[in-house]
C-alpha positions as CSV (number, residue, x, y, z in Angstrom):
1,M,72.4,-113.4,138.6
2,R,68.9,-114.6,138.7
3,I,66.9,-115.3,135.5
4,S,63.1,-115.5,135.7
5,I,61.0,-116.3,132.6
6,R,57.4,-115.4,131.9
7,F,55.3,-115.3,128.8
8,K,53.2,-112.5,127.4
9,D,51.3,-113.9,124.3
10,D,54.0,-115.5,122.2
11,V,56.9,-113.5,123.7
12,A,59.3,-114.9,126.3
13,I,60.4,-112.2,128.7
14,M,63.6,-113.1,130.6
15,S,64.0,-110.8,133.5
16,L,67.7,-110.6,134.7
17,T,68.5,-109.6,138.2
18,G,72.0,-109.0,139.6
19,K,75.5,-108.4,138.2
20,F,76.2,-110.2,135.0
21,L,79.7,-111.5,135.6
22,A,82.1,-114.2,134.5
23,G,81.1,-117.6,135.8
24,G,77.9,-119.6,135.4
25,D,75.6,-116.6,134.4
26,G,76.6,-116.4,130.7
27,P,76.4,-120.1,129.8
28,F,73.1,-120.4,131.8
29,L,71.6,-117.4,129.9
30,R,72.7,-118.8,126.5
31,Q,71.3,-122.2,127.4
32,K,67.9,-120.7,128.4
33,V,67.7,-118.9,125.1
34,K,68.5,-122.1,123.3
35,D,66.0,-124.1,125.3
36,L,63.2,-121.5,124.6
37,T,64.0,-121.4,120.8
38,D,64.2,-125.2,120.7
39,A,60.7,-125.2,122.2
40,G,59.5,-123.0,119.4
41,T,59.7,-119.5,120.9
42,R,60.6,-117.0,118.2
43,K,60.3,-113.7,120.2
44,L,62.5,-113.0,123.2
45,I,63.0,-110.0,125.5
46,L,66.0,-109.8,127.8
47,D,64.8,-107.4,130.5
48,F,68.0,-105.8,132.0
49,S,66.1,-103.5,134.5
50,G,67.6,-105.5,137.4
51,V,71.2,-105.6,136.0
52,P,73.4,-102.7,137.3
53,Y,76.7,-104.1,135.9
54,I,78.0,-106.4,133.1
55,D,81.6,-107.4,132.6
56,S,83.4,-108.4,129.4
57,T,82.7,-112.1,129.9
58,G,79.0,-111.3,130.4
59,L,79.0,-109.3,127.1
60,G,80.5,-112.3,125.3
61,F,77.7,-114.5,126.5
62,L,75.2,-111.8,125.6
63,V,76.6,-111.8,122.0
64,G,76.4,-115.7,122.1
65,S,72.8,-115.5,123.2
66,R,72.0,-113.2,120.3
67,K,73.7,-115.6,117.9
68,A,71.8,-118.6,119.3
69,A,68.5,-116.7,118.8
70,E,69.5,-115.7,115.3
71,E,70.4,-119.3,114.3
72,A,66.9,-120.3,115.5
73,S,65.3,-117.5,113.4
74,A,64.2,-115.9,116.6
75,S,64.1,-112.2,117.4
76,L,65.8,-110.9,120.5
77,V,65.4,-107.4,122.1
78,L,67.3,-106.0,125.0
79,A,65.1,-103.8,127.2
80,S,65.6,-101.4,130.1
81,L,69.4,-101.2,130.0
82,S,71.1,-99.4,132.8
83,T,73.3,-96.5,132.0
84,H,76.4,-98.6,132.7
85,V,75.4,-101.5,130.5
86,K,74.4,-99.1,127.7
87,R,77.7,-97.3,128.0
88,I,79.7,-100.6,127.9
89,L,77.8,-101.7,124.7
90,D,78.3,-98.3,123.1
91,G,82.0,-98.2,124.1
92,L,82.7,-101.6,122.5
93,R,80.6,-100.7,119.5
94,L,78.2,-103.6,120.1
95,T,75.0,-101.5,120.2
96,P,74.3,-101.9,116.4
97,F,74.3,-105.7,116.8
98,F,71.3,-105.6,119.1
99,V,67.7,-104.3,119.0
100,I,67.5,-102.1,122.1
101,A,64.3,-100.8,123.7
102,E,63.7,-98.4,126.5
103,D,61.3,-100.7,128.3
104,E,59.3,-103.8,128.0
105,G,56.4,-102.1,126.2
106,E,58.7,-100.7,123.5
107,A,60.4,-104.1,123.2
108,M,57.0,-105.8,122.6
109,A,56.2,-103.2,119.9
110,R,59.6,-103.7,118.3
111,L,59.0,-107.5,118.2
112,N,55.5,-107.1,116.8
113,E,56.5,-104.6,114.1
114,K,59.4,-106.9,113.1
115,A,57.0,-109.9,112.8
116,E,54.7,-107.9,110.5
117,T,57.5,-106.9,108.1
118,P,57.4,-109.6,105.5
119,G,60.6,-111.4,104.8
120,N,63.3,-109.1,106.2
121,P,65.7,-110.6,103.8
122,K,69.4,-110.1,104.4
123,P,71.4,-108.7,101.5
124,A,73.1,-111.4,99.4
125,P,76.8,-111.5,100.0
126,K,78.9,-110.3,97.1
127,K,80.3,-113.1,95.1
128,R,84.0,-113.1,94.5
129,S,85.4,-114.2,91.3
130,R,87.5,-117.3,91.6
131,K,89.6,-116.3,88.5
132,P,92.4,-113.9,89.1
133,P,92.1,-110.7,87.1
134,Q,93.7,-111.0,83.7
135,P,96.2,-108.3,82.7
136,N,95.1,-106.1,79.9
137,P,97.7,-106.4,77.0
138,E,97.2,-102.7,76.2
139,D,98.4,-101.7,79.6
140,S,101.8,-103.6,79.4
141,Q,104.8,-101.7,78.3
142,V,107.7,-103.2,76.3
């Protein structure tokens, strides 16, 4: 797989070309995402127009790249997925974990609308009581 990076305004567009397979592709992609976010990039597009195939290891590294972007408070959009890649994401129920756009133009619009939405706070996790529930004396039978 080849990865080329270009910038359009404040968006890094990573164009991927070739089959996304086990081996050096995944760690390299995740490292590139980390390098870009460490340098201050907060909007990334992964352009899959040149990726006809992805295997399970590639999917794992794709999820890792999403996590690396999220940890850096960056937005990541997948664009131009082939039918095969989309079917694999759908089949493994990974589609909801990614922002997916039909093409680069839609991906840019998605990133810009997300940036204009103030806050985007995540819902607070439900707090669990540390005390075990106390039995109700009225419910006990003698």
